[in-house]
VEXNU-68651 format. One line per field, with one value per residue: x, y, z of N, C-alpha, C, O in turn. Coordinates in pm, 1 decimal. Example, Ala and Ser with C-alpha at 12.3 -4.5 7.8 and 13.67 -1.06 7.14 Angstrom:
BEGIN
nu <- c(1319.0; 1285.0);
nv <- c(-569.0; -225.0);
nw <- c(780.0; 708.0);
cau <- c(1230.0; 1367.0);
cav <- c(-450.0; -106.0);
caw <- c(780.0; 714.0);
cu <- c(1320.0; 1290.0);
cv <- c(-330.0; 3.0);
cw <- c(780.0; 787.0);
ou <- c(1423.6; 1340.9);
ov <- c(-331.9; 113.8);
ow <- c(846.5; 803.9);
This chain:
BEGIN
nu <- c(7160.0; 6892.6; 6822.2; 6656.5; 6490.5; 6419.9; 6213.8; 6297.5; 6168.6; 6251.7; 6188.8; 6352.6; 6433.6; 6591.2; 6698.3; 6619.1; 6404.2; 6231.5; 6169.7; 6021.7; 5811.6; 5680.2; 5625.7; 5792.6; 6063.3; 6389.6; 6592.3; 6474.7; 6418.5; 6677.6; 6784.2; 6617.4; 6703.3; 6971.0; 6933.1; 6842.4; 6577.1; 6467.6; 6444.1; 6720.8; 6959.5; 7297.1; 7398.8; 7656.0; 7770.6; 7537.1; 7259.6; 6984.1; 6636.9; 6443.3; 6151.9; 5981.2; 6045.0; 5944.0; 5672.5; 5611.2; 5657.8; 5458.3; 5239.5; 5258.6; 5229.5; 4964.5; 4835.2; 4874.9; 5112.1; 5429.9; 5721.4);
nv <- c(4906.9; 4884.5; 4681.1; 4701.5; 4512.3; 4589.3; 4510.3; 4492.5; 4543.0; 4467.6; 4407.1; 4213.6; 4049.1; 3799.1; 3849.7; 3637.0; 3531.4; 3747.8; 3762.2; 3524.1; 3588.1; 3800.0; 3693.5; 3710.7; 3645.4; 3544.3; 3656.8; 3886.0; 4028.6; 4070.3; 4228.9; 4457.8; 4534.1; 4599.1; 4825.0; 4996.7; 5004.6; 4861.8; 4883.1; 4820.7; 4663.4; 4582.1; 4297.0; 4166.3; 3950.7; 3929.0; 4058.2; 4229.5; 4274.4; 4551.4; 4529.9; 4692.1; 4950.9; 4938.5; 4901.6; 5145.3; 5322.0; 5244.4; 5307.9; 5585.4; 5657.1; 5569.5; 5752.6; 5975.9; 6112.4; 6223.4; 6029.3);
nw <- c(9852.5; 9635.3; 9361.1; 9052.1; 8812.3; 8485.8; 8235.5; 7894.8; 7583.1; 7270.5; 6972.1; 6760.5; 6456.6; 6247.3; 5908.2; 5751.3; 5904.2; 5903.9; 5631.7; 5610.8; 5783.8; 5645.4; 5403.5; 5173.0; 4950.3; 5065.9; 4920.9; 4811.1; 5050.5; 5149.8; 4945.1; 4969.8; 5222.7; 5172.1; 5019.2; 5202.6; 5281.1; 5491.4; 5834.4; 6037.1; 6258.0; 6342.8; 6506.0; 6650.5; 6409.5; 6279.4; 6096.6; 6207.6; 6187.1; 6278.6; 6415.4; 6566.9; 6484.2; 6226.6; 6283.6; 6414.0; 6208.7; 6023.8; 6178.8; 6199.4; 5928.3; 5885.2; 6035.6; 5891.5; 5924.5; 5828.7; 5796.5);
cau <- c(7093.9; 6803.9; 6831.0; 6526.5; 6498.1; 6324.5; 6211.2; 6312.9; 6112.3; 6310.0; 6160.4; 6442.6; 6437.8; 6685.3; 6647.3; 6547.9; 6280.3; 6145.4; 6123.5; 5918.5; 5691.1; 5609.3; 5595.5; 5881.4; 6180.1; 6502.5; 6665.0; 6407.0; 6440.6; 6820.6; 6796.1; 6552.8; 6789.4; 7090.0; 6893.1; 6805.8; 6430.5; 6423.7; 6520.8; 6788.7; 7077.6; 7389.1; 7427.4; 7765.9; 7779.3; 7401.2; 7173.0; 6848.6; 6532.1; 6376.8; 6011.0; 5921.4; 6062.7; 5848.5; 5538.8; 5595.6; 5650.6; 5325.7; 5135.8; 5270.1; 5171.9; 4821.6; 4783.6; 4898.7; 5231.4; 5541.7; 5831.1);
cav <- c(4957.1; 4788.8; 4681.9; 4674.8; 4465.8; 4648.5; 4432.8; 4573.2; 4477.4; 4511.7; 4297.2; 4199.5; 3915.5; 3787.6; 3877.3; 3515.0; 3520.3; 3859.4; 3712.6; 3425.7; 3650.6; 3885.5; 3617.0; 3743.8; 3561.0; 3596.7; 3736.1; 4016.2; 4104.0; 4113.4; 4341.8; 4571.6; 4572.0; 4667.6; 4956.2; 5079.1; 5012.1; 4788.3; 4929.4; 4708.0; 4683.6; 4471.1; 4243.5; 4076.7; 3931.1; 3916.7; 4177.1; 4203.6; 4368.0; 4610.6; 4525.2; 4805.9; 5065.5; 4916.1; 4923.8; 5287.0; 5388.4; 5215.5; 5381.7; 5727.3; 5667.1; 5555.8; 5875.7; 6086.9; 6181.2; 6182.9; 5964.9);
caw <- c(9736.6; 9573.0; 9213.3; 8985.4; 8678.3; 8400.7; 8111.1; 7771.5; 7466.3; 7149.7; 6875.8; 6649.5; 6394.3; 6143.1; 5772.6; 5706.2; 5974.7; 5855.6; 5497.4; 5637.3; 5838.7; 5548.6; 5279.9; 5067.5; 4939.0; 5139.5; 4827.1; 4806.2; 5175.5; 5152.4; 4849.8; 5033.5; 5330.3; 5112.5; 4968.3; 5316.0; 5296.0; 5610.4; 5945.8; 6094.7; 6341.1; 6338.8; 6631.9; 6616.8; 6265.7; 6226.4; 6075.0; 6271.2; 6146.8; 6391.8; 6392.3; 6633.1; 6393.9; 6114.5; 6341.8; 6438.9; 6077.1; 5969.9; 6255.7; 6157.3; 5799.4; 5892.7; 6094.9; 5800.5; 5967.6; 5749.9; 5875.2);
cu <- c(7013.8; 6808.9; 6694.7; 6550.6; 6384.2; 6324.8; 6216.8; 6264.2; 6166.1; 6294.9; 6254.9; 6433.2; 6543.5; 6617.0; 6567.0; 6412.7; 6180.6; 6090.1; 6007.2; 5792.4; 5609.2; 5578.3; 5669.7; 5999.4; 6297.7; 6582.9; 6606.3; 6433.6; 6585.0; 6844.4; 6733.3; 6641.5; 6911.2; 7057.6; 6841.8; 6655.8; 6381.6; 6508.7; 6590.6; 6905.2; 7162.7; 7414.7; 7530.7; 7777.4; 7643.4; 7331.3; 7034.2; 6756.8; 6461.4; 6225.6; 5934.7; 5935.5; 5966.8; 5707.3; 5510.9; 5580.7; 5513.9; 5219.5; 5140.0; 5205.1; 5018.0; 4757.7; 4808.4; 5026.4; 5346.8; 5654.1; 5944.7);
cv <- c(4846.9; 4793.0; 4637.2; 4626.5; 4523.7; 4571.7; 4528.7; 4487.6; 4537.8; 4397.6; 4300.3; 4058.8; 3917.2; 3827.0; 3759.1; 3509.1; 3624.6; 3820.7; 3617.6; 3492.2; 3734.2; 3814.8; 3660.9; 3650.6; 3625.8; 3694.0; 3880.8; 4097.3; 4149.7; 4232.8; 4470.5; 4626.2; 4652.1; 4807.4; 5049.5; 5087.2; 4944.5; 4836.9; 4810.0; 4754.7; 4563.8; 4424.6; 4134.4; 4070.6; 3929.9; 4046.9; 4135.6; 4313.1; 4419.2; 4623.7; 4638.3; 4933.6; 5057.2; 4949.3; 5071.7; 5367.2; 5367.3; 5292.4; 5528.5; 5747.7; 5657.5; 5679.5; 5996.5; 6162.2; 6133.1; 6129.2; 6056.6);
cw <- c(9669.9; 9423.9; 9156.4; 8845.5; 8594.5; 8266.9; 7989.2; 7658.4; 7342.3; 7046.1; 6752.8; 6595.1; 6284.1; 6007.3; 5724.8; 5770.8; 5929.5; 5718.6; 5519.1; 5688.6; 5740.5; 5418.2; 5158.2; 5060.7; 5020.9; 5051.8; 4818.7; 4933.0; 5187.6; 5061.7; 4907.1; 5149.7; 5281.9; 5062.1; 5079.9; 5341.9; 5428.7; 5724.9; 6014.2; 6181.7; 6323.5; 6477.3; 6613.8; 6466.1; 6202.0; 6205.6; 6126.2; 6228.7; 6268.5; 6366.4; 6460.5; 6548.4; 6276.0; 6168.9; 6360.2; 6307.7; 6015.0; 6048.5; 6218.1; 6021.7; 5801.8; 5955.3; 6010.5; 5837.7; 5882.3; 5843.2; 5908.8);
ou <- c(7059.9; 6800.6; 6629.7; 6622.0; 6266.9; 6425.1; 6148.4; 6310.4; 6130.2; 6377.7; 6237.5; 6425.9; 6580.7; 6494.5; 6460.4; 6313.5; 6061.3; 5972.4; 5904.4; 5681.5; 5486.6; 5511.3; 5616.6; 6031.0; 6300.8; 6633.5; 6679.0; 6466.1; 6609.6; 6916.1; 6790.3; 6652.0; 6949.1; 7142.7; 6803.6; 6612.7; 6268.6; 6631.5; 6525.8; 6943.8; 7113.2; 7450.2; 7499.4; 7792.4; 7634.3; 7342.0; 6978.8; 6792.3; 6422.3; 6180.2; 5828.4; 5843.2; 5914.5; 5631.7; 5402.5; 5504.3; 5457.3; 5120.4; 5034.7; 5133.0; 4950.1; 4640.4; 4770.4; 5047.3; 5361.7; 5675.4; 6040.8);
ov <- c(4734.3; 4900.8; 4546.6; 4690.2; 4508.7; 4569.9; 4631.0; 4375.3; 4650.9; 4307.0; 4377.5; 3961.6; 4023.3; 3835.2; 3775.2; 3484.3; 3597.0; 3844.9; 3629.5; 3460.1; 3739.8; 3871.0; 3650.3; 3583.2; 3747.3; 3796.2; 3980.1; 4215.9; 4261.4; 4326.2; 4578.8; 4747.1; 4754.4; 4896.4; 5163.9; 5172.0; 4967.5; 4833.7; 4710.1; 4871.5; 4455.2; 4506.1; 4024.4; 4174.0; 3929.8; 4137.5; 4030.1; 4430.9; 4340.4; 4718.8; 4676.0; 5014.9; 5159.2; 5020.0; 5119.9; 5463.2; 5461.0; 5337.2; 5591.1; 5845.4; 5729.4; 5708.3; 6107.6; 6271.1; 6012.4; 6180.1; 6014.8);
ow <- c(9651.0; 9365.2; 9208.7; 8768.0; 8628.5; 8195.5; 7985.1; 7638.4; 7309.2; 7036.7; 6658.5; 6670.2; 6234.0; 5997.8; 5665.5; 5702.1; 5917.5; 5692.3; 5452.3; 5645.9; 5749.2; 5331.5; 5047.7; 5158.8; 5040.4; 5098.1; 4819.2; 4927.3; 5233.1; 5097.6; 4893.8; 5170.3; 5338.9; 5062.1; 5055.1; 5420.1; 5471.8; 5716.8; 6045.3; 6178.3; 6293.4; 6562.5; 6568.3; 6400.9; 6079.2; 6288.3; 6095.3; 6232.8; 6354.6; 6302.7; 6411.2; 6544.2; 6231.1; 6102.2; 6327.3; 6297.9; 5958.7; 5990.9; 6205.7; 6001.8; 5728.5; 5931.4; 6047.5; 5784.3; 5863.8; 5953.3; 5973.3);
């Protein structure tokens, strides 16, 4: 049986890195996360921001499609 490696692209960053990327304070990003404004997943003990979910949401909004 032949095995095939399929690369999976799942852009996740920590809340701290996301704050740095978007130019907000870590405090603001954590508050937004707690209110559910930032799509995220928990990986072990870390909360990771899902950048692909943000990209898709922005794309839908620019096309006039409701999330």
